[in-house]
VMD Tcl script that draws the C-alpha trace (Angstrom):
set ca {
  {6.76 33.03 0.36}
  {5.45 35.21 3.19}
  {1.97 33.70 2.79}
  {3.40 30.31 3.84}
  {4.80 31.46 7.20}
  {1.79 30.21 9.21}
  {1.91 26.81 7.49}
  {5.59 26.31 8.31}
  {5.01 27.51 11.88}
  {2.18 24.95 12.24}
  {4.41 22.23 10.79}
  {7.15 23.14 13.25}
  {4.61 23.04 16.10}
  {3.50 19.56 14.96}
  {7.09 18.33 15.15}
  {7.37 19.71 18.69}
  {3.96 18.41 19.82}
  {4.17 14.92 18.26}
  {7.84 13.88 18.04}
  {7.04 10.17 18.38}
  {4.47 10.01 15.59}
  {5.45 8.41 12.27}
  {7.10 10.68 9.75}
  {5.02 11.80 6.79}
  {5.54 12.89 3.23}
  {4.84 16.60 3.67}
  {3.82 19.19 1.12}
  {2.66 22.75 1.66}
  {0.15 24.08 -0.85}
  {-0.21 27.80 -1.45}
  {-3.78 27.76 -2.71}
  {-6.43 29.23 -0.47}
  {-6.51 28.22 2.19}
  {-2.81 27.45 2.55}
  {-2.71 23.74 3.45}
  {-0.22 21.36 5.03}
  {-0.63 17.96 3.36}
  {0.52 14.95 5.43}
  {0.67 11.66 3.51}
  {1.12 8.43 5.48}
  {2.39 5.16 4.03}
  {0.02 3.02 6.09}
  {-3.45 3.25 7.54}
  {-1.97 2.64 11.02}
  {0.19 5.77 10.65}
  {-2.87 7.63 9.35}
  {-4.88 6.60 12.42}
  {-2.16 7.78 14.82}
  {-2.10 11.21 13.16}
  {-5.90 11.37 12.87}
  {-6.17 10.78 16.60}
  {-3.42 13.27 17.49}
  {-4.96 15.99 15.31}
  {-8.42 15.28 16.78}
  {-9.98 14.66 13.37}
  {-13.38 12.99 13.90}
  {-13.82 9.49 12.49}
  {-16.85 10.74 10.55}
  {-14.59 13.06 8.54}
  {-12.57 10.15 7.14}
  {-13.31 9.25 3.53}
  {-12.20 6.32 1.42}
  {-11.09 7.31 -2.08}
  {-11.03 4.67 -4.79}
  {-9.63 5.62 -8.16}
  {-8.38 3.26 -10.87}
  {-7.67 0.45 -8.42}
  {-5.82 2.66 -5.94}
  {-7.39 3.31 -2.55}
  {-6.48 5.77 0.18}
  {-7.99 7.39 3.24}
  {-8.33 11.17 3.45}
  {-9.50 13.58 6.12}
  {-9.46 17.36 6.49}
  {-8.34 18.97 9.71}
  {-6.58 21.96 11.17}
  {-3.64 22.61 13.47}
  {-2.65 25.97 14.96}
  {-5.21 27.63 12.68}
  {-3.76 26.12 9.49}
  {-5.67 23.77 7.20}
  {-4.29 20.20 7.25}
  {-5.11 17.43 4.80}
  {-4.25 13.95 6.06}
  {-4.06 10.90 3.80}
  {-3.26 7.25 4.46}
  {-2.14 4.73 1.87}
  {-1.43 0.99 1.91}
  {-5.08 -0.04 2.17}
  {-5.90 -3.72 1.80}
  {-8.90 -4.03 -0.52}
  {-11.64 -6.52 0.32}
  {-12.45 -8.11 -3.04}
  {-15.61 -9.72 -1.63}
  {-17.32 -6.30 -1.47}
  {-19.08 -5.31 -4.71}
  {-17.12 -2.62 -6.55}
  {-20.07 -0.22 -6.61}
  {-20.07 -0.29 -2.80}
  {-16.58 1.31 -2.65}
  {-16.26 3.29 -5.88}
  {-15.68 7.02 -5.68}
  {-15.58 8.82 -2.35}
  {-17.28 7.02 0.51}
  {-17.77 8.36 4.05}
  {-16.39 5.59 6.23}
  {-17.96 6.03 9.63}
  {-18.27 2.91 11.78}
  {-17.83 0.44 8.89}
  {-14.14 1.25 8.43}
  {-13.43 0.98 12.13}
  {-15.39 -2.30 12.41}
  {-13.21 -3.74 9.65}
  {-10.11 -2.54 11.47}
  {-11.29 -4.04 14.76}
  {-11.82 -0.61 16.32}
  {-14.85 1.22 17.55}
  {-15.48 4.68 16.08}
  {-16.80 5.98 19.40}
  {-13.66 4.76 21.16}
  {-11.55 6.38 18.44}
  {-13.41 9.66 18.89}
  {-13.00 9.48 22.67}
  {-9.31 8.73 22.21}
  {-8.98 11.70 19.86}
  {-10.75 13.97 22.35}
  {-8.12 13.09 24.95}
  {-5.22 13.84 22.60}
  {-2.88 16.71 23.29}
  {-2.93 19.16 20.39}
  {-2.85 22.96 20.51}
}
mol new
graphics top color blue
foreach p $ca { graphics top sphere $p radius 0.5 }
foreach p [lrange $ca 0 end-1] q [lrange $ca 1 end] { graphics top cylinder $p $q radius 0.2 }
display resetview
């Protein structure tokens, strides 16, 4: 268990730094690198955490597997690898399936659909307080 000390310290620091953020389903993985996995129930919760952790919008990917979609983005906090995911995505059935199948870098298209600007999101993330 000693190899997980840094991950639990980072998780504790997240609780202290972001007490008002939505709670997450949290798992700690002991593969290399040790990773804190934060799963959000909604894309809005995902976006709050993405901004707080200063994860660039360009790092966000849309995963589509067997009719289930989720957002995912890698990050780090206090030197520990963090994997953020957001569920509860509304699927636009007017988009051809081949346009969203697999893993798709989202970039501006996701934020346009959400009524947000990726540059504004990145600027917002840059102003976030995170160690």
